[in-house]
C-alpha positions in Angstrom: 97.8 94.8 95.9 97.5 96.4 92.5 99.1 94.1 89.9 99.9 94.3 86.2 97.5 91.8 84.6 96.2 91.5 81.1 93.0 89.9 79.6 91.7 89.6 76.0 88.1 90.7 75.4 86.5 90.8 71.9 90.0 90.4 70.3 91.4 93.4 72.2 94.0 93.1 74.9 93.4 95.1 78.1 95.8 95.8 80.9 94.8 96.1 84.6 95.6 99.5 86.0 94.0 99.7 89.4 91.5 97.9 91.6 89.7 98.3 94.9 90.1 95.8 97.7 88.6 92.5 96.8 88.8 93.2 93.1 85.1 93.9 92.9 85.9 96.8 90.6 88.8 96.9 88.2 90.1 99.6 85.8 91.4 98.3 82.5 93.1 100.0 79.5 92.9 98.9 75.9 96.6 98.5 75.0 96.0 99.5 71.4 93.9 102.6 72.0 93.1 105.2 74.6 89.9 103.5 75.6 89.5 102.7 79.4 86.9 100.5 80.9 85.7 99.7 84.4 84.4 96.2 85.3 82.3 95.0 88.1 83.0 91.3 88.6 79.7 90.5 90.3 78.0 90.7 87.9 80.6 91.2 85.2 79.5 94.5 83.6 81.8 96.8 81.6 81.7 100.6 81.4 83.7 103.0 79.2 85.4 105.4 81.6 86.2 109.1 81.0 89.9 110.2 81.3 89.2 112.2 84.5 88.1 109.0 86.3 91.1 107.2 85.1 93.4 109.9 86.5 91.7 109.7 89.9 91.8 105.9 90.1 95.5 105.5 89.0 96.8 108.4 91.1 95.1 107.3 94.4 96.2 103.7 94.2 93.9 102.9 97.0 94.2 99.1 97.0 97.1 98.7 99.4 99.6 100.4 101.7 103.3 99.7 102.2 105.4 100.7 105.2 109.2 101.0 105.3 110.2 101.3 109.0 113.1 100.7 111.4 115.8 102.6 113.2 117.8 105.2 111.3 121.1 103.4 111.8 122.1 99.9 112.9 123.2 100.5 116.5 123.2 96.9 117.8 121.6 93.5 117.1 119.5 93.9 120.2 117.9 97.1 118.9 117.2 95.6 115.5 115.4 92.6 117.2 113.4 94.9 119.5 112.1 97.0 116.6 111.6 94.1 114.2 109.6 92.2 116.8 107.2 95.1 117.2 107.0 95.6 113.4 106.2 92.0 112.8 103.4 92.2 115.4 102.0 95.3 113.8 102.1 93.7 110.4 100.0 90.9 111.6 97.6 93.1 113.6 96.9 95.7 110.8 97.5 93.5 107.8 99.9 95.9 106.1 103.1 95.2 104.2 106.2 96.2 106.1 109.8 96.4 105.0 112.5 96.6 107.7 115.0 99.4 107.1 118.2 100.4 108.9 121.5 101.9 107.5 124.8 100.0 107.8 126.6 103.3 107.2 125.5 106.9 107.6 128.0 108.2 105.1 126.7 111.7 105.0 126.7 112.6 108.7 127.2 116.3 109.4 130.1 115.8 111.8 133.1 113.6 111.4 132.7 112.4 115.1 129.1 111.3 114.6 128.2 107.6 114.8 128.0 105.9 111.3 127.2 102.3 111.9 128.8 98.9 111.7 129.8 98.9 108.0 128.4 97.1 105.0 129.3 93.4 105.6 128.4 93.3 109.3 125.4 95.5 108.8 123.8 93.5 106.0 124.5 90.3 107.8 122.5 91.6 110.8 119.7 92.7 108.4 119.6 89.2 106.9 119.2 87.7 110.3 116.2 90.0 110.9 114.6 88.8 107.7 115.2 85.2 108.6 113.9 85.5 112.2 110.9 87.8 111.7 109.9 87.3 108.1 110.3 91.0 107.2 111.8 91.9 103.8 114.7 94.3 104.2 116.1 97.4 102.7 119.0 99.7 103.3 120.7 102.6 101.6 123.8 102.3 99.4 126.4 105.0 98.6 128.6 103.7 95.8 128.1 101.5 92.7 130.6 99.1 94.1 128.6 98.6 97.2 125.5 97.8 95.1 127.4 95.4 92.9 128.8 93.4 95.8 125.9 93.5 98.3 122.8 94.7 96.5 121.5 91.2 95.8 121.3 90.5 99.5 118.4 93.0 100.2 114.9 93.2 98.9 114.9 96.9 98.1 117.9 99.0 97.2 117.5 102.5 98.5 119.2 105.4 96.7 119.9 108.4 99.1 118.5 111.8 98.1 121.8 113.4 97.7 122.8 110.6 95.2 119.6 110.4 93.2 121.2 111.7 90.0 124.3 109.5 90.1 124.1 107.6 86.8 126.5 104.8 87.7 124.6 104.0 91.0 121.2 104.0 89.4 122.3 101.7 86.5 124.1 99.3 88.9 120.9 99.2 91.1 118.8 98.5 88.1 121.0 95.6 87.1 120.3 93.8 90.3 116.6 93.3 89.3 115.6 94.4 92.8 113.1 97.1 93.6 115.0 100.4 93.5 113.6 103.1 95.8 115.0 106.5 94.8 114.7 109.4 97.2 114.0 112.8 95.6 116.7 115.2 96.4 115.8 118.2 98.5 117.1 120.5 95.7 115.2 118.9 92.8 111.6 119.4 91.5 109.6 116.3 91.2 109.4 116.3 87.4 113.2 115.9 87.1 112.9 112.5 88.8 111.9 111.2 85.4 115.5 111.1 84.4 116.4 109.0 87.4 113.6 106.6 86.6 114.8 106.4 83.0 118.3 105.5 84.1 117.1 102.5 86.2 114.6 101.4 83.5 117.3 101.5 80.9 118.6 98.2 82.4 115.3 96.5 81.8 114.2 96.8 85.5 110.8 98.5 85.8 110.6 98.2 89.6 111.2 101.8 90.5 109.8 103.5 93.6 110.1 107.3 94.3 110.2 108.9 97.7 109.2 112.4 98.6 111.3 113.8 101.6 110.8 117.5 101.5 112.3 120.5 99.6 114.8 123.0 100.6 113.4 126.5 101.2 116.4 128.7 101.3 119.7 127.3 102.6 118.5 125.5 105.7 114.7 125.3 105.9 112.9 122.1 104.8 109.3 122.2 103.6 106.9 119.6 102.2 105.0 120.4 98.9 102.4 117.7 98.8 101.7 118.4 95.1 104.9 116.4 94.6 103.0 113.2 95.6 100.8 113.5 92.4 103.8 114.6 90.3 105.8 111.5 91.3 102.7 109.3 90.8 102.9 110.2 87.1 106.3 108.5 87.0 105.8 105.4 89.1 103.2 103.1 90.7 104.8 103.4 94.1 105.1 106.8 95.7 106.6 106.8 99.2 106.3 109.6 101.7 109.3 109.9 104.0 107.5 111.2 107.0 110.5 111.4 109.4 113.3 112.9 107.3 110.8 115.5 106.1 110.6 116.6 109.8 114.3 117.5 109.9 115.4 121.0 110.7 118.8 121.7 109.1 119.6 125.2 110.4 121.7 124.0 113.3 125.5 124.8 113.1 126.5 122.5 116.0 127.3 119.4 113.9 123.9 117.7 114.2 120.6 117.8 112.3 117.6 118.9 114.4 114.0 118.1 113.8 110.5 118.0 115.1 108.9 114.6 115.3 105.5 116.2 116.2 105.1 116.8 112.4 105.4 113.1 111.5 101.8 112.0 111.8 100.5 115.1 110.0 102.9 114.5 107.1 101.7 110.9 106.9 98.0 111.6 107.0 98.2 114.5 104.5 100.4 112.4 102.1 97.8 109.6 102.2 95.1 112.1 101.2 97.3 113.2 98.3 97.7 109.6 97.0 100.9 108.2 98.6 100.7 104.4 98.9 103.8 103.8 100.9 105.3 105.5 104.0 108.9 105.7 105.2 109.0 105.9 109.0 112.2 105.7 111.0 111.4 104.6 114.6 113.2 104.0 117.8 112.2 102.7 121.3 114.0 105.7 122.9 114.4 108.6 120.4 116.3 110.7 122.9 119.0 108.0 122.9 119.0 107.3 119.2 122.5 107.6 117.6 121.2 109.2 114.4 118.2 111.5 113.7 116.8 111.3 117.2 115.0 114.6 117.0 112.7 113.5 114.1 112.3 109.7 114.5 109.0 108.4 115.8 108.8 106.7 119.1 108.2 103.0 118.6 105.3 102.9 121.0 103.4 105.4 118.9 103.9 103.6 115.6 100.9 101.2 115.7 98.4 104.0 116.6 99.6 106.1 113.7 99.5 103.3 111.2 96.0 102.4 112.5 94.9 105.9 111.7 96.4 105.7 108.2 94.5 102.5 107.6 91.3 104.2 108.6 92.0 107.1 106.3 92.6 104.6 103.5 89.2 103.0 104.1 87.5 106.4 104.1 89.2 107.3 100.8 88.0 104.0 99.2 84.4 105.1 99.7 84.8 108.0 97.3 
């Protein structure tokens, strides 16, 4: 994983920006000047690097890959255990980092009659049980500053929903927890405006901010993905997440539910990797047709390992260039 490290060389302090797997090649920045160097550890040679190379290395962030996966909403303990068991197996098989995600409350469902989930206390208790049993760190989405203040310390990543990504009180409360804060870019915002959301979290002294691309509204009901946003968000954070399943939503339905097309999910994931995403948000369910939320766009659980395997191969290919 890329880490923030510093060394002193010839009385100048350098900060580690990026590395390939195995740390055989590392990119360093002189903290008091604009000079960048690249080192080869075996043998330990140094090269002054042009700015264009620096941009490529830091934007690709090729050294690791993180997955955020799970059912859209907490339906039952049995469902959570089934999905988590498969995720834990995939984590070991593919050697990727996986966070388990499920919502305790789908507070923004289209229809009043739609299933929302078990609620915050019961829901987070179930997520904690998953972390304990399967060793998977957990994340869920919060909807008010009060929820974050009372329960945010119990998860590993605090997720800020796209519709709430500009809510100052929520972002500051999330930052105060000291946890990773994953902010989803709203469908109605351009990527550059996410700088202000990042600044709000960092104003608390918490620099652990991730940003998620989840599509952009094209007219009142059509959702499209502009993959240039991956690079624009990468200018604001070290962790750019591609939400591959919510980006496959189709919002034009007037029947009280959100549609979607899960066939797009693997294409969104593979394309985002080529554009430099280093984390992927993938909602998954063993039987999407029976899912109580977002069934049209969630990925079938039996297809997840194959898709992640292909992403891993793409990452290896990118590392060669």
